[in-house]
C-alpha positions in Angstrom: 0.0 0.0 0.0 1.1 3.6 -0.7 1.5 5.5 2.6 1.7 9.0 1.0 -1.7 10.8 0.3 -2.6 11.8 -3.2 -1.2 15.3 -3.7 -3.9 16.6 -6.0 -6.7 15.7 -3.6 -4.9 17.5 -0.7 -4.4 20.6 -2.7 -8.1 20.6 -3.8 -9.3 20.5 -0.2 -6.8 23.3 0.7 -8.1 25.5 -2.1 -11.7 24.9 -1.0 -11.1 25.7 2.6 -9.2 28.9 1.6 -12.1 29.8 -0.6 -14.6 29.3 2.2 -12.4 31.5 4.5 -12.0 34.3 2.0 -15.5 34.3 0.5 -17.2 36.1 3.4 -14.6 38.8 3.3 -15.0 39.2 -0.4 -18.8 39.5 -0.2 -19.6 41.1 3.2 -17.0 43.9 3.1 -18.0 45.2 -0.3 -21.7 45.1 0.6 -20.9 47.0 3.8 -18.8 49.5 1.8 -21.7 50.1 -0.6 -24.2 50.4 2.2 -22.0 52.9 4.1 -21.4 55.0 1.0 -25.1 55.2 0.0 -26.2 56.0 3.6 -23.5 58.7 4.1 -24.1 60.3 0.7 -27.9 60.5 1.3 -27.4 61.9 4.8 -25.0 64.6 3.5 -27.5 65.5 0.8 -30.3 65.9 3.3 -28.1 68.1 5.5 -27.2 70.3 2.6 -30.8 70.6 1.5 -31.9 71.6 5.0 -29.1 74.2 5.0 -30.2 75.8 1.8 -33.8 75.8 3.1 -32.7 77.8 6.1 -30.7 80.1 3.9 -33.8 80.7 1.7 -35.8 81.6 4.8 -33.2 84.2 5.8 -33.1 85.7 2.2 -36.9 85.9 2.1 -36.9 87.7 5.5 -34.4 90.2 4.2 -36.4 90.8 1.0 -39.6 91.4 3.0 -37.7 93.7 5.4 -36.4 95.8 2.4 -40.0 95.9 0.9 -41.4 97.0 4.3 -38.7 99.6 4.6 -39.7 101.2 1.3 -43.3 101.2 2.3 -42.5 102.7 5.7 -40.4 105.5 4.0 -43.2 106.4 1.6 -45.9 106.2 4.3 -43.8 108.4 6.7 -43.1 111.0 4.1 -46.8 111.1 3.1 -47.8 111.8 6.7 -44.9 114.2 7.4 -45.2 117.9 8.1 -42.6 118.6 5.4 -44.9 117.4 2.7 -47.8 119.2 4.3 -45.7 122.4 4.2 -44.9 121.9 0.5 -48.6 121.5 -0.2 -50.0 124.3 2.0 -47.3 127.0 2.0 -47.0 129.4 -0.9 -50.2 128.7 -2.8 -48.7 130.2 -6.0 -45.6 128.0 -5.8 -44.8 126.7 -9.4 -45.0 122.9 -10.0 -41.3 122.8 -10.7 -40.5 123.7 -7.0 -42.6 120.7 -5.9 -40.9 118.5 -8.4 -37.4 119.6 -7.2 -38.4 118.9 -3.6 -39.6 115.4 -4.5 -36.3 114.8 -6.3 -34.5 115.7 -3.2 -36.6 113.4 -1.0 -36.2 110.6 -3.6 -32.4 110.9 -3.3 -32.6 111.1 0.5 -34.7 107.9 0.7 -32.6 106.1 -1.9 -35.6 105.5 -4.2 -35.6 105.2 -7.9 -38.8 107.2 -8.3 -41.1 109.3 -6.1 -44.2 111.0 -7.3 -47.1 112.9 -5.8 -50.4 111.7 -7.5 -53.7 113.5 -7.5 -57.0 111.7 -6.8 -57.2 110.5 -10.4 -53.9 108.6 -10.0 -51.8 110.9 -12.1 -48.5 112.5 -11.0 -48.3 116.1 -10.0 -45.4 118.5 -10.1 -44.3 118.4 -13.7 -45.7 118.2 -17.2 -46.3 114.9 -19.1 -46.9 113.2 -15.8 -47.4 109.4 -15.7 -50.6 108.0 -14.5 -50.9 105.0 -12.1 -54.7 104.6 -12.2 -55.6 100.9 -11.9 -52.5 99.9 -9.9 -53.7 98.0 -6.8 -51.3 99.8 -4.5 -52.5 103.2 -5.7 -56.2 102.2 -5.5 -55.6 101.0 -1.9 -54.0 104.4 -1.1 -56.9 106.3 -2.6 -59.1 104.3 -0.3 -57.0 105.3 2.7 -54.8 102.2 3.1 -51.0 102.2 2.6 -49.7 99.3 0.7 -46.3 97.9 -0.6 -46.0 95.2 -3.3 -43.6 93.8 -5.9 -44.9 94.4 -9.4 -43.7 94.2 -13.0 -43.6 97.6 -14.8 -43.6 97.6 -18.6 -40.9 99.4 -20.5 -43.4 102.2 -21.3 -44.2 102.6 -17.6 -40.5 102.8 -16.7 -39.8 105.3 -19.4 -42.7 107.5 -18.2 -41.2 107.4 -14.7 -37.6 108.0 -15.8 -36.0 107.1 -19.2 -32.9 105.9 -17.3 -35.0 103.2 -15.5 -36.2 101.8 -18.9 -32.6 101.7 -20.0 -31.5 100.0 -16.8 -34.3 97.4 -17.1 -33.2 96.4 -20.7 -31.6 93.0 -20.2 -30.3 91.0 -23.3 -31.2 87.3 -23.0 -28.2 85.0 -23.0 -28.3 81.4 -24.3 -28.7 79.2 -21.2 -28.3 75.4 -21.0 -31.5 73.5 -19.9 -33.7 76.7 -20.1 -37.1 76.7 -21.7 -37.3 78.1 -25.3 -38.0 81.8 -25.5 -38.3 83.7 -28.8 -37.4 87.1 -27.2 -34.0 88.6 -27.5 -34.2 90.9 -24.5 -36.2 91.4 -21.3 -37.6 95.0 -21.4 -39.8 94.9 -18.2 -38.7 95.8 -14.7 -39.3 94.2 -11.3 -40.2 97.0 -9.0 -40.8 97.1 -5.2 -43.1 100.1 -4.8 -45.4 101.5 -2.2 -48.2 104.1 -2.1 -49.6 106.0 0.9 -52.6 108.5 1.1 -51.8 112.2 1.6 -54.4 114.0 3.7 -55.2 117.7 4.3 -55.7 119.3 7.7 -59.2 117.9 7.8 -58.2 114.3 7.2 -59.5 114.2 3.6 -57.4 112.4 1.0 -56.0 114.9 -1.4 -53.5 112.7 -3.2 -51.2 109.7 -3.1 -47.5 109.6 -2.6 -46.0 106.7 -4.6 -42.3 105.6 -4.7 -40.3 102.5 -5.3 -37.0 100.8 -6.3 -36.2 99.0 -9.5 -34.6 95.6 -8.8 -33.2 95.0 -12.3 -29.5 95.4 -12.1 -29.7 96.4 -8.4 -26.3 94.9 -7.5 -26.1 96.7 -4.2 -29.3 94.9 -3.0 -28.3 91.4 -4.3 -24.7 91.7 -2.9 -26.0 92.8 0.5 -28.5 89.9 0.5 -25.7 87.4 -0.3 -23.5 88.9 2.4 -26.3 88.4 5.0 -27.1 84.8 3.9 -23.4 83.7 3.3 -21.0 85.8 5.4 -17.3 85.0 5.2 -16.6 81.6 6.7 -20.3 80.5 6.6 -19.7 77.7 4.1 -17.3 74.8 4.6 -14.8 73.4 2.0 -14.5 76.8 0.3 -17.9 76.5 -1.3 -19.4 79.6 -2.9 -22.8 81.1 -1.9 -24.9 82.9 -4.5 -28.1 84.9 -4.6 -30.4 85.9 -7.5 -33.6 87.8 -8.3 -35.6 86.6 -11.3 -38.1 88.4 -13.4 -40.1 85.5 -14.7 -37.3 83.0 -15.5 -34.6 85.7 -16.3 -31.9 86.7 -13.9 -32.1 90.5 -13.5 -29.9 90.8 -10.4 -27.4 88.2 -9.4 -23.9 87.5 -8.2 -23.7 84.2 -10.1 -20.6 84.5 -12.3 -20.0 83.7 -16.0 -16.6 83.3 -17.6 -14.0 86.0 -16.8 -15.9 87.1 -13.7 -18.9 88.8 -15.4 -22.3 88.4 -13.7 -24.9 86.1 -15.3 -27.5 88.8 -15.8 -29.7 87.8 -18.7 -29.3 84.1 -18.3 -32.4 82.0 -17.4 -33.3 79.3 -15.0 -33.7 75.6 -16.0 -37.1 74.5 -17.3 -37.5 72.0 -14.4 -37.2 74.8 -11.8 -39.3 77.2 -13.9 -42.2 74.7 -14.1 -42.1 73.9 -10.4 -41.7 77.4 -9.0 -43.5 79.6 -11.5 -45.8 77.0 -13.0 -46.9 75.2 -9.7 -46.1 77.9 -7.2 -44.0 75.5 -5.1 -40.6 76.1 -3.3 -37.7 74.3 -4.9 -35.2 72.8 -2.3 -32.8 70.5 -4.2 -29.9 70.3 -6.5 -30.2 72.5 -9.6 -28.1 73.4 -12.6 -27.2 77.1 -12.4 -25.8 78.6 -15.5 -22.7 76.3 -15.8 -22.5 74.2 -12.7 -24.6 72.3 -10.1 -25.6 74.0 -6.9 -27.7 73.1 -3.8 -30.4 75.6 -4.6 -33.5 77.1 -3.0 -36.1 79.0 -5.1 -39.4 80.6 -3.9 -41.9 82.4 -6.1 -42.4 86.2 -5.9 -46.1 87.3 -6.1 -47.3 90.7 -7.3 -50.1 92.8 -6.1 -52.6 90.9 -8.2 -51.6 87.5 -6.7 -49.7 86.4 -9.9 -46.3 84.7 -9.8 -43.9 87.2 -11.5 -40.5 86.1 -10.4 -38.3 84.1 -8.0 -35.9 84.6 -5.2 -32.9 82.3 -5.2 -30.0 81.4 -2.9 -27.6 78.4 -3.2 -24.1 77.2 -2.9 -21.7 75.3 -5.1 -22.1 71.5 -4.9 -18.6 70.6 -6.3 -16.5 71.1 -3.0 -18.9 68.8 -1.2 -19.0 66.3 -4.0 -15.1 66.3 -4.1 -15.0 65.8 -0.3 -17.5 63.0 -0.5 -15.5 61.3 -3.3 -12.2 61.6 -1.4 -13.8 60.1 1.7 -15.2 57.2 -0.4 -11.8 56.5 -2.0 -10.2 56.6 1.5 -12.8 54.1 2.7 -12.3 51.9 -0.3 -8.5 51.9 0.3 -9.0 51.0 4.0 -11.3 48.1 3.0 -8.9 46.9 0.4 -6.0 46.9 2.9 -8.3 45.1 5.4 -9.1 42.4 2.8 -5.4 42.0 1.9 -4.4 41.6 5.6 -7.3 39.2 6.1 -6.2 37.1 3.1 -2.6 36.9 4.3 -3.8 36.0 7.8 -6.1 33.3 6.3 -3.3 31.7 4.3 -0.9 31.6 7.3 -3.6 30.3 9.6 -4.6 27.7 7.0 -1.0 26.4 7.0 -1.2 25.9 10.8 -4.4 24.0 10.3 -3.2 21.8 7.5 0.1 20.8 9.0 -1.2 18.7 11.8 -3.9 17.2 9.5 -1.3 16.1 7.0 0.7 14.5 9.9 -2.4 12.7 11.2 -3.1 11.5 7.6 0.4 10.2 7.3 0.2 8.5 10.6 -3.1 6.8 9.7 -1.6 5.5 6.5 1.4 4.2 8.3 -0.8 2.4 10.8 -2.8 0.9 7.9 0.6 -0.2 6.5 1.3 -2.0 9.8 3.6 0.5 11.4 1.9 0.3 14.8 4.6 2.4 16.5 3.9 5.4 14.2 2.7 8.5 16.1 1.7 12.0 15.3 4.1 13.3 17.8 4.2 16.7 19.5 2.3 19.5 17.8 2.2 23.3 18.5 -1.6 23.7 18.0 -3.6 24.2 21.2 -7.0 24.0 19.5 -9.3 21.1 18.7 -7.1 19.7 15.9 -4.1 19.7 18.3 -6.2 17.8 20.9 -7.3 15.3 18.2 -3.7 14.8 17.3 -2.7 14.1 20.9 -5.6 12.0 21.8 -8.9 11.3 19.9 -10.7 10.1 23.0 -9.8 13.2 25.1 -11.4 15.4 22.4 -14.7 13.5 22.7 -14.6 13.7 26.5 -14.1 17.4 26.4 -16.5 18.2 23.5 -19.4 19.1 25.7 -17.3 21.2 28.0 -15.9 23.1 25.1 -19.4 23.6 23.6 -20.6 25.2 26.9 -17.5 27.4 27.0 -18.1 28.5 23.4 -21.8 29.3 24.3 -20.8 31.4 27.2 -18.2 33.2 25.1 -20.8 33.9 22.5 -23.2 35.3 25.0 -20.5 37.5 26.4 -19.6 38.7 22.9 -23.2 39.4 22.1 -23.5 41.5 25.3 -20.4 43.4 24.4 -21.6 44.0 20.9 -25.0 45.2 22.1 -23.4 47.5 24.6 -21.1 48.9 22.0 -24.0 49.3 19.6 -26.0 51.2 22.2 -23.0 53.5 22.8 -22.7 54.2 19.1 -26.4 54.9 18.8 -26.2 57.3 21.8 -23.2 59.0 20.2 -25.0 59.3 16.8 -28.2 60.7 18.6 -26.0 63.3 20.4 -24.4 64.2 17.1 -27.7 64.7 15.4 -29.0 66.8 18.3 -25.9 68.9 18.3 -26.3 69.5 14.5 -29.9 70.5 15.0 -29.0 72.9 17.8 -26.3 74.5 15.5 -28.9 75.0 12.7 -31.4 76.5 15.2 -28.6 78.8 16.7 -27.8 80.0 13.1 -31.5 80.8 12.5 -31.8 82.5 15.8 -28.7 84.6 15.3 -30.0 85.7 11.9 -33.5 86.4 13.2 -32.0 88.4 16.1 -30.1 90.6 13.7 -33.2 91.1 11.6 -35.3 91.9 14.6 -32.9 94.5 15.9 -32.9 96.1 12.5 -36.7 96.1 12.3 -36.9 97.7 15.8 -34.5 100.4 14.7 -36.5 101.1 11.5 -39.7 101.4 13.5 -38.3 103.8 16.1 -37.6 106.4 13.3 -41.2 106.9 12.2 -42.4 106.8 15.8 -40.0 109.6 16.7 -41.4 111.6 13.7 -45.0 111.0 14.8 -44.4 112.0 18.4 -42.4 115.1 17.5 -45.0 116.3 15.0 -47.8 115.6 17.5 -46.0 117.7 20.2 -45.4 120.5 17.7 -49.1 120.4 16.8 -50.1 120.8 20.4 -47.7 123.7 20.9 -48.9 125.5 17.7 -52.6 124.9 18.3 -52.5 125.8 22.0 -56.0 126.3 23.4 -57.4 125.3 20.0 -56.2 121.7 20.6 -58.5 121.1 23.6 -61.5 119.9 21.5 -59.3 117.1 20.1 -57.3 116.5 23.3 -58.8 113.0 23.8 -57.8 112.0 20.2 -54.3 113.5 20.8 -54.0 111.6 24.0 -55.1 108.4 22.3 -52.4 108.9 19.6 -49.8 109.3 22.3 -51.0 106.2 24.0 -50.7 104.2 20.8 -47.2 105.7 20.2 -46.3 104.5 23.7 -47.7 101.1 22.9 -45.7 100.9 19.7 -42.6 101.8 21.8 -43.4 98.9 24.1 -43.7 96.6 21.2 -40.3 97.8 19.9 -38.8 97.2 23.3 -40.2 93.6 23.2 -38.6 93.1 19.8 -35.3 94.3 21.2 -35.8 92.1 24.2 -36.2 89.1 21.9 -33.1 90.1 20.0 -31.0 90.7 23.1 -32.8 89.1 26.1 -29.7 89.5 28.4 -30.0 93.3 28.3 -33.7 93.4 29.4 -34.8 92.3 32.9 -38.6 92.7 33.5 -39.9 94.4 36.6 -41.5 91.9 39.0 -44.7 92.6 40.8 -47.6 90.6 42.3 -50.2 89.9 39.6 -53.8 88.7 40.2 -55.5 86.3 37.8 -58.8 88.2 37.7 -57.3 91.4 36.5 -54.9 89.6 34.2 -57.7 87.7 32.4 -59.8 90.9 32.2 -56.9 92.9 30.6 -56.1 90.2 28.1 -59.8 89.9 27.0 -59.8 93.7 26.4 -56.7 93.5 24.3 -58.0 90.7 22.0 -61.6 92.0 21.9 -61.3 92.7 18.2 -60.3 89.1 17.5 -63.3 87.8 19.5 -65.7 90.0 17.6 -64.3 89.0 14.2 -64.4 85.3 15.0 -67.8 85.0 16.6 -66.2 83.6 19.8 -68.1 83.0 23.0 -66.3 83.3 26.4 -66.6 81.0 29.4 -64.5 82.0 32.3 -64.2 80.6 35.8 -62.0 82.2 38.4 -61.5 80.0 41.5 -58.2 81.3 42.8 -57.4 84.6 44.6 -53.7 83.9 44.7 -51.1 86.3 43.4 -48.0 85.3 41.3 -44.8 87.4 41.3 -43.7 88.1 37.7 -43.5 90.7 35.1 -47.1 91.6 34.3 -46.4 92.5 30.6 -44.6 89.2 29.9 -47.3 87.1 31.6 -49.9 89.1 29.6 -48.0 88.4 26.4 -48.1 84.6 27.2 -51.8 84.5 27.9 -52.7 86.6 24.9 -50.6 84.3 22.7 -52.5 81.3 24.0 -55.9 83.0 23.5 -55.0 84.1 19.9 -53.9 80.5 19.1 -57.2 79.2 20.5 -59.2 81.7 18.4 -57.3 80.7 15.2 -58.2 77.1 15.9 -61.9 78.1 15.7 -62.2 79.9 12.3 -66.0 79.2 12.2 -66.6 80.3 15.7 -66.7 78.5 19.0 -66.2 78.8 22.7 -63.0 80.1 24.4 -62.7 78.8 27.9 -60.7 80.5 30.7 -60.3 78.9 34.1 -58.1 79.8 37.1 -57.7 77.4 40.0 -55.3 76.8 42.9 -52.2 74.7 42.4 -51.5 72.6 45.5 -49.1 69.7 46.0 -49.0 67.5 49.2 -51.5 69.9 50.8 -49.1 72.8 50.3 -50.0 75.9 48.2 -47.7 76.2 45.2 -49.4 78.7 43.0 -52.2 78.7 40.5 -53.2 77.0 37.2 -54.6 79.0 34.3 -56.3 76.9 31.7 -57.1 78.2 28.1 -59.4 75.9 26.2 -61.0 76.0 22.7 -63.7 74.0 20.9 -61.6 73.5 17.8 -60.6 70.2 16.1 -57.7 69.6 18.5 -54.0 69.0 17.9 -52.6 65.8 16.3 -50.3 63.8 18.6 -47.5 64.2 16.0 -47.7 68.0 16.2 -48.0 68.0 20.1 -44.5 66.6 20.3 -43.0 69.6 18.6 -45.3 72.5 19.5 -42.8 74.2 21.8 -39.9 73.9 19.4 -38.7 77.0 17.6 -39.8 77.5 14.0 -42.4 74.7 14.2 -45.7 76.0 12.9 -47.8 72.8 12.5 -48.6 74.0 9.0 -50.4 77.1 10.3 -50.7 79.8 7.5 -48.7 82.9 8.3 -47.1 81.4 11.5 -43.5 81.9 12.2 -43.1 79.1 14.8 -41.8 81.3 17.7 -45.0 82.2 19.7 -45.2 79.1 21.9 -41.5 78.7 22.1 -41.1 82.3 23.4 -44.1 81.8 25.8 -42.5 78.7 27.2 -39.2 80.5 27.7 -41.0 83.4 29.5 -43.0 81.1 31.9 -39.9 78.9 32.7 -38.1 82.1 33.6 -40.3 82.2 36.7 -40.0 78.4 37.3 -43.4 77.7 35.8 -44.3 75.5 32.8 -46.8 75.1 30.0 -48.6 71.8 29.2 -51.0 70.9 26.4 -53.7 68.2 26.3 -56.4 67.3 23.8 -59.5 65.7 25.3 -61.3 62.9 23.5 -64.3 65.1 22.8 -62.2 67.6 20.8 -60.5 70.9 21.3 -57.2 71.7 23.0 -56.4 72.7 26.6 -53.2 74.7 27.3 -52.4 74.9 31.1 -50.1 77.6 32.6 -48.5 76.4 35.9 -47.5 79.5 37.7 -45.7 79.6 41.1 -46.6 82.3 43.7 -42.8 83.0 44.0 -40.0 81.9 41.7 -37.6 79.3 43.1 -34.4 81.2 42.3 
């Protein structure tokens, strides 16, 4: 008999075992790599889309602030004593003098046009005056209501206002990849933010309209300032570039997007996909988009004119290429690490296989020798301390210890499962903390931007308030005794001016809360509810709301009365909004006791509306969460919660099975701190 084993058979088994050892590495690791790459890429895309959505919100707030500023400037000038002096003094004054004065005010207010219109809607002060009859903003002003809108002016309208405006609005159309076909060669129209305010005589009659506005076509100062606010230096990572654009229709009329050699892409057009979504369907676009000559993470929202038609778009976005390059580099790095891991695993498998095969070959040789009659043949000493080594030393001892080793392996597996579960939980906690931190960073960026905008708005409001108060005091001094018949009206105006100043102070308190500390005083629930009902009386009358109030507590709480009043009014206003077809607003005040000890009082605000879904209740007190409420900014309940917690109180919400919602204020008699 041949004592040596067939060589081909042994090599075949060796190759099969090596294949079985390396096959899991060659399949599992690539699948894990693909899964990780897809998950990471999708998660990064979602973060970048959320970022551009926040940027679009900031840009829209700045656009609305500029529009409101134009309307405020025109409204203030229309009600100013300077305009009244121009209209009343020197009855024989020639129209040219009035025209020159309007030119000076236009330059001072940084407007592109400013005209005084008569009651027919035509401009006064110079010959060949343009007429604005039929414009919604002018019609509203003739009815006594100031209004500011974004509208499209034709080339003829712009030329009538100022030939230079028509020349500035002329924008040659440039060939643009992916844009919808357009037979025109140039855009002649202008996108204008304009406002109109009524002009009244001494008897309060409307004698004219003051109209003024700004042409946004080619307004590089406006678009560069908007881009600076949304994307300040250092805002974007990986040296990405932030851009902003104003569209008239689908044509860029003001942008900092660059073409070749650094020229601006004015006259290029948006892609047809974005045009159909934003201008055609009126939706906001938050996704990747091809912009002129490269891909950007983009946000587009439609601009609506005074007639409710979509006339343009506001855009912000940042270059995708740096993020794509970083993602590609990270992917290549991971692939290299996986390849190195597979190589090391293959080398280790080959070396380990040799340690396995060596004692088996010796055992096979020994068995052949025994079959050949060499009874003294032995395997001999082996280095292996595993099952194969035990088999080589003694077959019977392996069987005797099989059960013990199986139990040991089971305990080892359970311990390993516990360690894996513990490590998995730690990784999940770390990932949750990372996501929470990222969410807080996004909210902090929003709050910083809103704080800046709020402070600016407060500053802009103080200017016309000062003008109103100064002119009112001057009117009192000039009229003297003749002012007594209208003294109640003058006092009412002063009260409203003071109320506006309080509102401005609240805005500044929201922008810089650390600089404002409210005055604390004992506040009774009865007087608080009574004052709040007076302040929202107009909402109750408009909404056909019935009141049910129950006051069962005489306790006083120490807090700032105005802040607490702000919280209660906010809850009442939300309850009224939840009942657009009318209903019952419930107000209940009762004692708050714990362990037979008086703690404070509970104030319950209820409504008979449809209630709040459970999914929305979980996020009600988060900033910027509006629960799809039209016109909501998502800050009311969050600010109210912050004010109540300042005095160690809390707000809870519940929705009974019968419908409606119940908001409960838990107020302590004295703050803990």
